[in-house]
ZAMARGU-4260 file (C-alpha; in steps of 0.2 Angstrom, whole numbers, plus 5000, padded with zeros to 4 digits):
<rodrens>
0) 4999/5001/5001 | 5015/5013/5004 | 5023/5007/4988 | 5005/5012/4979 | 5007/5029/4987
5) 5023/5032/4982 | 5018/5031/4964 | 5005/5043/4970 | 5019/5055/4976 | 5030/5053/4961
10) 5016/5057/4948 | 5011/5073/4960 | 5028/5081/4955 | 5022/5084/4937 | 5005/5093/4942
15) 5009/5111/4950 | 4993/5108/4962 | 5001/5120/4974 | 5001/5134/4959 | 4984/5131/4957
20) 4979/5129/4974 | 4987/5146/4978 | 4979/5154/4962 | 4961/5149/4967 | 4966/5157/4984
25) 4971/5174/4978 | 4956/5175/4968 | 4945/5174/4985 | 4953/5191/4991 | 4944/5201/4977
30) 4956/5216/4980 | 4959/5219/4962 | 4976/5220/4965 | 4988/5215/4950 | 5006/5210/4951
35) 5009/5217/4935 | 5023/5205/4931 | 5033/5210/4946 | 5048/5206/4950 | 5052/5205/4932
40) 5049/5226/4931 | 5064/5226/4945 | 5080/5227/4932 | 5092/5218/4947 | 5078/5206/4952
45) 5075/5202/4934 | 5092/5199/4929 | 5098/5188/4943 | 5079/5178/4938 | 5087/5176/4921
50) 5104/5171/4927 | 5095/5158/4939 | 5085/5151/4923 | 5099/5149/4913 | 5110/5140/4924
55) 5093/5128/4929 | 5091/5125/4909 | 5108/5121/4904 | 5108/5108/4918 | 5091/5103/4914
60) 5097/5102/4894 | 5113/5092/4900 | 5102/5077/4909 | 5091/5077/4895 | 5102/5073/4883
65) 5108/5059/4895 | 5091/5053/4895 | 5088/5053/4877 | 5106/5044/4874 | 5100/5030/4885
70) 5083/5029/4874 | 5097/5029/4857 | 5107/5015/4865 | 5092/5003/4870 | 5085/5006/4852
75) 5101/5001/4845 | 5102/4986/4855 | 5084/4981/4848 | 5089/4986/4831 | 5104/4971/4834
80) 5095/4960/4841 | 5083/4946/4834 | 5065/4946/4838 | 5055/4930/4841 | 5043/4926/4828
85) 5024/4923/4834 | 5026/4904/4834 | 5041/4902/4846 | 5033/4918/4856 | 5016/4910/4859
90) 5027/4894/4864 | 5036/4901/4877 | 5020/4913/4883 | 5009/4897/4886 | 5021/4887/4896
95) 5022/4902/4909 | 5011/4901/4925 | 4993/4906/4925 | 4997/4917/4941 | 5009/4928/4929
100) 4998/4944/4926 | 5000/4952/4910 | 4989/4960/4896 | 4997/4955/4881 | 5011/4946/4874
105) 5026/4958/4874 | 5040/4953/4860 | 5056/4947/4867 | 5072/4951/4857 | 5086/4940/4859
110) 5103/4952/4861 | 5120/4949/4859 | 5132/4957/4870 | 5119/4959/4884 | 5123/4954/4900
115) 5106/4954/4909 | 5087/4951/4905 | 5077/4968/4906 | 5062/4976/4899 | 5058/4992/4894
120) 5048/5004/4884 | 5033/5017/4888 | 5021/5013/4875 | 5028/4999/4865 | 5037/4986/4876
125) 5051/4974/4873 | 5058/4960/4884 | 5078/4960/4881 | 5086/4942/4883 | 5105/4940/4883
130) 5110/4927/4870 | 5112/4913/4882 | 5104/4896/4884 | 5093/4896/4897 | 5084/4880/4905
135) 5065/4880/4904 | 5060/4885/4923 | 5075/4898/4924 | 5067/4906/4907 | 5049/4906/4916
140) 5058/4914/4931 | 5064/4928/4921 | 5049/4931/4912 | 5037/4930/4925 | 5048/4944/4933
145) 5049/4956/4918 | 5029/4954/4915 | 5025/4957/4933 | 5036/4974/4932 | 5026/4979/4916
150) 5009/4973/4926 | 5013/4985/4940 | 5018/4999/4927 | 5035/5001/4934 | 5041/5007/4917
155) 5031/5021/4916 | 5037/5026/4934 | 5053/5024/4930 | 5052/5037/4914 | 5043/5048/4925
160) 5055/5047/4939 | 5068/5052/4925 | 5059/5068/4917 | 5056/5072/4936 | 5076/5071/4939
165) 5080/5082/4923 | 5066/5094/4929 | 5075/5095/4947 | 5092/5089/4945 | 5099/5103/4956
170) 5092/5091/4972 | 5101/5076/4975 | 5086/5070/4986 | 5075/5068/4971 | 5088/5052/4964
175) 5088/5046/4982 | 5068/5045/4983 | 5068/5037/4965 | 5081/5024/4969 | 5072/5020/4983
180) 5057/5017/4972 | 5067/5006/4960 | 5071/4996/4978 | 5054/4992/4982 | 5046/4990/4965
185) 5060/4975/4965 | 5054/4969/4981 | 5035/4969/4978 | 5038/4958/4961 | 5048/4948/4972
190) 5034/4945/4983 | 5021/4942/4970 | 5031/4929/4963 | 5037/4918/4979 | 5026/4923/4995
195) 5008/4924/4988 | 4996/4910/4990 | 4996/4908/4971 | 5015/4909/4969 | 5023/4896/4957
200) 5040/4897/4965 | 5048/4895/4982 | 5059/4909/4987 | 5074/4897/4987 | 5070/4893/4969
205) 5067/4910/4963 | 5082/4918/4972 | 5095/4907/4965 | 5090/4910/4949 | 5090/4928/4952
210) 5108/4927/4962 | 5115/4916/4947 | 5112/4930/4935 | 5120/4943/4947 | 5134/4936/4941
215) 5132/4940/4923 | 5126/4955/4925 | 5143/4967/4921 | 5145/4984/4922 | 5130/4989/4911
220) 5116/4998/4918 | 5101/5006/4912 | 5090/5018/4922 | 5074/5018/4911 | 5071/5000/4910
225) 5068/4987/4924 | 5083/4974/4923 | 5093/4964/4937 | 5107/4977/4940 | 5109/4972/4958
230) 5125/4968/4968 | 5125/4956/4984 | 5121/4969/4995 | 5107/4975/4987 | 5101/4957/4984
235) 5104/4953/5002 | 5092/4968/5007 | 5079/4962/4994 | 5080/4944/5003 | 5079/4951/5022
240) 5064/4963/5015 | 5054/4949/5008 | 5058/4938/5024 | 5053/4950/5037 | 5036/4953/5027
245) 5034/4933/5028 | 5037/4934/5046 | 5025/4947/5051 | 5010/4943/5059 | 4993/4947/5051
250) 4989/4959/5065 | 5004/4967/5062 | 5001/4968/5042 | 4983/4974/5046 | 4992/4988/5057
255) 5004/4991/5045 | 4989/4994/5031 | 4979/5006/5044 | 4995/5016/5047 | 4998/5018/5029
260) 4980/5024/5026 | 4981/5035/5039 | 4998/5043/5032 | 4989/5044/5014 | 4974/5054/5023
265) 4984/5064/5035 | 4997/5071/5022 | 4984/5081/5011 | 4971/5086/5027 | 4988/5093/5033
270) 4992/5103/5015 | 4973/5108/5015 | 4974/5116/5035 | 4992/5124/5031 | 4983/5133/5016
275) 4968/5139/5025 | 4980/5145/5039 | 4993/5154/5025 | 4976/5162/5018 | 4971/5168/5036
280) 4988/5174/5036 | 4988/5183/5022 | 4970/5191/5024 | 4977/5197/5041 | 4993/5206/5032
285) 4982/5212/5019 | 4968/5220/5031 | 4983/5227/5043 | 4993/5234/5025 | 4978/5244/5020
290) 4979/5262/5023 | 4964/5275/5022 | 4969/5291/5016 | 4957/5306/5021 | 4955/5323/5013
295) 4961/5339/5026 | 4946/5344/5033 | 4954/5361/5035 | 4954/5364/5015 | 4939/5373/5012
300) 4927/5365/4997 | 4920/5378/4983 | 4905/5385/4987 | 4894/5394/4974 | 4889/5409/4983
305) 4883/5418/4966 | 4865/5423/4967 | 4855/5422/4951 | 4845/5437/4943 | 4829/5434/4932
310) 4827/5446/4918 | 4818/5448/4901 | 4827/5451/4886 | 4817/5463/4878 | 4823/5475/4893
315) 4840/5474/4884 | 4836/5476/4865 | 4850/5491/4862 | 4863/5479/4869 | 4874/5473/4854
320) 4874/5454/4852 | 4886/5442/4845 | 4881/5425/4842 | 4893/5409/4840 | 4889/5392/4835
325) 4895/5379/4846 | 4910/5368/4839 | 4912/5350/4842 | 4903/5341/4856 | 4887/5352/4861
330) 4890/5346/4881 | 4906/5355/4883 | 4917/5368/4876 | 4930/5382/4876 | 4930/5399/4867
335) 4941/5415/4869 | 4930/5431/4865 | 4934/5450/4865 | 4919/5458/4870 | 4916/5476/4867
340) 4911/5488/4881 | 4891/5488/4882 | 4890/5470/4871 | 4885/5453/4874 | 4892/5437/4865
345) 4881/5421/4867 | 4883/5402/4861 | 4868/5399/4852 | 4858/5385/4849 | 4864/5373/4865
350) 4850/5360/4869 | 4847/5355/4886 | 4835/5345/4896 | 4827/5347/4912 | 4837/5340/4927
355) 4854/5345/4918 | 4867/5355/4923 | 4878/5368/4916 | 4892/5372/4923 | 4900/5389/4916
360) 4916/5399/4920 | 4927/5413/4913 | 4944/5420/4915 | 4951/5437/4912 | 4964/5439/4899
365) 4964/5458/4898 | 4952/5471/4908 | 4941/5467/4921 | 4922/5466/4927 | 4909/5467/4931
370) 4901/5457/4920 | 4886/5446/4919 | 4887/5427/4914 | 4870/5417/4911 | 4858/5408/4900
375) 4845/5414/4890 | 4828/5404/4885 | 4816/5411/4875 | 4811/5430/4881 | 4820/5424/4898
380) 4838/5426/4903 | 4845/5419/4920 | 4863/5427/4923 | 4876/5431/4939 | 4887/5445/4941
385) 4906/5442/4940 | 4919/5457/4944 | 4935/5444/4942 | 4937/5426/4936 | 4923/5412/4944
390) 4910/5402/4938 | 4892/5396/4942 | 4881/5379/4939 | 4864/5385/4930 | 4852/5370/4935
395) 4839/5368/4921 | 4821/5367/4924 | 4813/5364/4907 | 4819/5357/4890 | 4823/5367/4876
400) 4835/5375/4866 | 4848/5388/4876 | 4861/5402/4874 | 4875/5404/4886 | 4882/5422/4886
405) 4894/5433/4893 | 4889/5453/4893 | 4902/5466/4896 | 4896/5479/4907 | 4912/5488/4911
410) 4920/5503/4906 | 4931/5496/4893 | 4934/5483/4881 | 4939/5465/4889 | 4946/5447/4883
415) 4939/5431/4893 | 4942/5415/4892 | 4924/5405/4892 | 4920/5387/4896 | 4906/5378/4900
420) 4901/5359/4904 | 4883/5351/4903 | 4883/5336/4915
</rodrens>
């Protein structure tokens, strides 16, 4: 059971669950804050991270080419070997014990120069056998051993381990982890073939074959396949592991399974709890780092104290009036007017609706007030009197076409900048 948990751990190295979890938790804050590519916008940090990435990439490329070299070596061995035809293959598989698990017949390749049997491949698998004359019983044990590795999907996890080692080449712990997995995959295979109730061979028969193969193994060692690259020390460890399990009482085996389940459940529970604590801590940091900015109450707000005057247009028919047509948007505008003494300049044909407000303002470029600034609709005008720069908001009380005007009531010519905005 722990062996299966170990497979899950290896597979999880390829899935960035931590990144997904942190990203999802980040959405819960609803702050609208974006990192905007920080820390890459900081030049010094960006250079440091780039150099770090280059070092990692060079190491990953080196280990990747080692992986590809081994794949090519295994392919060349197969190309130089002799693949058994279907008739011989069927005969060999028919003689295997019924207890051996395999989904389909795997091609067998006889290879010269090979010292030890092995099975390799991810999607298309091959069993490599040295060019030796094996007796029938030895051949059955060897093939059963290799087919059990295939059934346990050990080849897939060996290659996953290789890919993870390429990505994490800078951390030696991963190599140790995968060496442990490799050793336990052999022990699990041994237990199934010589200890279970349906086992065909005794431990003595089984391990005697393995010990004979050790003497022929030589120096060849391929990481991406399952093969007997053992020493007397590693073989001794395997035998002792199987023996200890065999001698373990059923009660102890049950307790071991319970502890394995507890371990498997407690790990994600701990991670989940830690994630919630991290979320709580980040929320506290976020709340503690918020700064409330208040405008000073000492700064006086603008108060429009001008009083509007209501008059009839008929009362000033003797006033000289110049009308200007609005340019661009009818909701806002800016103009510079030169206005003679006793004259009026008006912006005509401005369509306004009830409820809108017209903000009007003037600033003097030359001359001074008083001036009248206002709006005209029909025969009615509303105005305010200004002696210097100023502004006023006129609320519109009925729909219609209006004129916006400035009238010079001073003793000389004036030049003003007139602005208005409708909202």
